[in-house]
C-alpha positions in Angstrom: 22.8 -1.0 -12.1 24.5 -3.6 -9.8 28.0 -5.0 -9.2 29.3 -8.2 -7.8 29.5 -6.6 -4.3 25.7 -6.4 -4.2 25.6 -10.2 -4.3 26.5 -10.5 -0.6 23.6 -8.3 0.6 21.3 -9.9 -1.9 22.1 -13.4 -0.8 21.8 -12.5 2.9 18.4 -10.9 2.2 17.4 -14.1 0.3 18.4 -16.3 3.3 16.5 -14.1 5.7 13.4 -14.2 3.5 13.6 -18.0 3.4 13.7 -17.9 7.2 10.4 -16.0 7.2 11.5 -12.4 7.3 10.2 -9.7 4.8 13.2 -7.8 3.3 12.8 -4.2 2.5 15.0 -3.1 -0.4 15.8 0.5 0.3 16.5 2.4 -2.9 18.3 5.7 -2.5 16.4 7.8 -5.0 17.1 10.9 -2.9 20.5 10.1 -1.3 22.0 9.0 -4.6 22.0 12.6 -5.6 24.7 13.1 -3.0 26.5 9.7 -2.9 27.9 8.1 0.2 31.4 9.5 0.8 32.5 6.5 2.9 36.2 5.7 2.3 36.4 7.7 -0.9 38.9 10.4 -1.8 36.6 12.4 -4.0 32.9 13.1 -4.5 30.8 10.7 -6.5 29.6 11.9 -9.9 26.2 13.4 -9.8 23.6 11.4 -11.7 20.7 12.9 -13.7 17.1 12.1 -12.7 16.8 9.8 -15.8 19.9 7.9 -14.7 18.6 7.6 -11.1 15.2 6.2 -12.4 17.0 3.8 -14.7 19.1 2.5 -11.9 16.1 2.1 -9.6 14.3 0.1 -12.3 17.3 -2.0 -13.0 18.1 -2.7 -9.3 14.4 -3.6 -8.6 14.2 -5.9 -11.6 17.5 -7.7 -10.7 16.7 -8.1 -7.0 13.2 -9.4 -8.0 14.8 -12.3 -9.7 16.2 -13.5 -6.4 13.8 -12.2 -3.8 10.0 -12.6 -3.6 8.8 -9.0 -3.9 5.1 -8.3 -3.5 2.1 -8.6 -1.3 3.0 -10.3 2.0 6.7 -10.7 1.0 9.6 -8.4 0.5 9.2 -4.9 -1.1 11.0 -2.0 -2.5 11.0 1.5 -0.9 12.6 4.7 -2.3 13.9 7.1 0.3 12.8 10.0 -1.9 9.3 9.3 -0.5 10.3 11.0 2.8 13.5 12.9 2.0 12.2 14.9 -1.0 9.5 16.6 1.0 11.5 17.5 4.1 12.7 21.0 4.6 16.2 21.8 5.8 15.1 23.3 9.1 12.7 20.5 9.7 15.5 18.0 9.1 17.8 19.7 11.5 15.1 19.7 14.1 14.1 16.1 13.6 17.6 14.6 13.1 20.5 17.1 13.4 19.9 17.9 17.0 20.7 14.3 18.0 24.2 14.3 16.6 27.5 15.9 17.8 29.9 17.2 15.1 32.7 16.1 17.4 31.6 12.5 17.2 30.9 12.6 13.5 34.4 13.7 12.9 35.7 10.6 14.6 34.2 8.2 12.1 36.8 6.5 10.0 35.4 7.5 6.7 35.3 11.2 7.6 38.6 11.2 9.6 40.6 9.4 6.9 39.4 11.8 4.2 40.3 14.8 6.3 43.7 13.4 7.3 44.5 12.9 3.6 43.5 16.5 3.1 40.9 15.6 0.5 37.9 17.8 0.2 34.7 16.7 2.0 31.7 18.8 1.1 29.0 19.7 3.6 26.6 17.8 1.3 28.6 14.6 1.7 29.3 15.2 5.4 25.5 15.2 6.0 25.0 11.9 4.2 25.3 9.8 7.4 22.4 11.8 9.0 20.2 11.1 5.9 20.9 7.4 6.2 20.2 7.4 9.9 16.9 9.1 9.2 16.2 6.5 6.5 16.5 3.7 9.1 14.2 5.4 11.6 11.6 6.0 8.8 11.7 2.4 7.8 11.2 1.5 11.5 8.3 3.9 11.9 6.5 3.1 8.6 7.3 -0.6 8.2 8.4 -1.8 11.7 11.9 -2.5 10.2 14.2 -3.5 13.1 17.4 -4.5 11.4 19.4 -2.8 8.7 22.2 -4.6 6.9 24.9 -3.3 4.7 28.6 -3.6 3.8 31.2 -3.0 6.5 31.8 0.5 5.1 28.2 1.3 6.2 28.8 0.6 9.9 28.9 4.2 11.1 25.8 5.1 9.0 23.9 2.1 10.4 25.0 2.8 14.0 23.8 6.4 13.6 20.4 5.1 12.7 20.4 2.8 15.7 21.3 5.7 17.9 18.7 8.0 16.4 16.1 5.4 16.9 17.1 5.1 20.6 17.5 8.8 21.3 14.6 10.3 19.5 12.1 7.5 19.2 12.9 5.3 22.2 13.0 2.4 19.7 15.5 -0.5 19.7 17.1 -1.1 16.3 19.9 -3.3 15.2 22.6 -3.2 12.5 24.4 -6.0 10.7 27.3 -5.5 8.3 29.2 -7.9 6.0 32.9 -7.7 5.0 33.4 -5.9 1.7 34.3 -7.7 -1.4 37.7 -6.2 -2.3 40.1 -6.4 -5.2 43.6 -7.9 -4.8 45.0 -4.6 -3.6 42.4 -4.4 -0.8 40.2 -1.7 -2.3 36.4 -2.0 -2.4 35.1 -3.4 -5.6 32.3 -1.3 -7.0 30.8 0.1 -10.2 32.0 3.6 -9.4 35.6 2.6 -8.5 36.6 0.9 -11.7 35.1 -2.4 -10.5 
């Protein structure tokens, strides 16, 4: 369920927890059905619900070995809690109205895929809005102020920061880490032969 690239985020969360913070491990039970298209040339394989649940259990179990998860500590949240029940028109009203297609097309992950003339589905194109909504839901429900991720998540995190500011008048922050890459400079990951 995890690969060596997860170690960077895990260790940063561990250090933040040791400094007195309460990490929230966001599991993408809903967004994993789409898959983040960032810096990929093709769509991710679609997982079955059984595979998704097995991954959630495995990730939670593994992170629980290194983070204190439980009452008054860190905890795990699945974005299916708020995304599964939201309707398309409601999502467009709550989130879509705050974003310009022109600006979304300028993000490196989208622009590079289009420049290479690789297909980018509407489903994948909307992923960044889902992640932005995730950040604002974490802020609203759990007072989460900082989202961290790999450098390939920068645009998604910034969209959450901007959504929080524009819609909720809330100040949010993003923190990214350099990606762990193979010797040819490609991101190491379980879905990219890593």
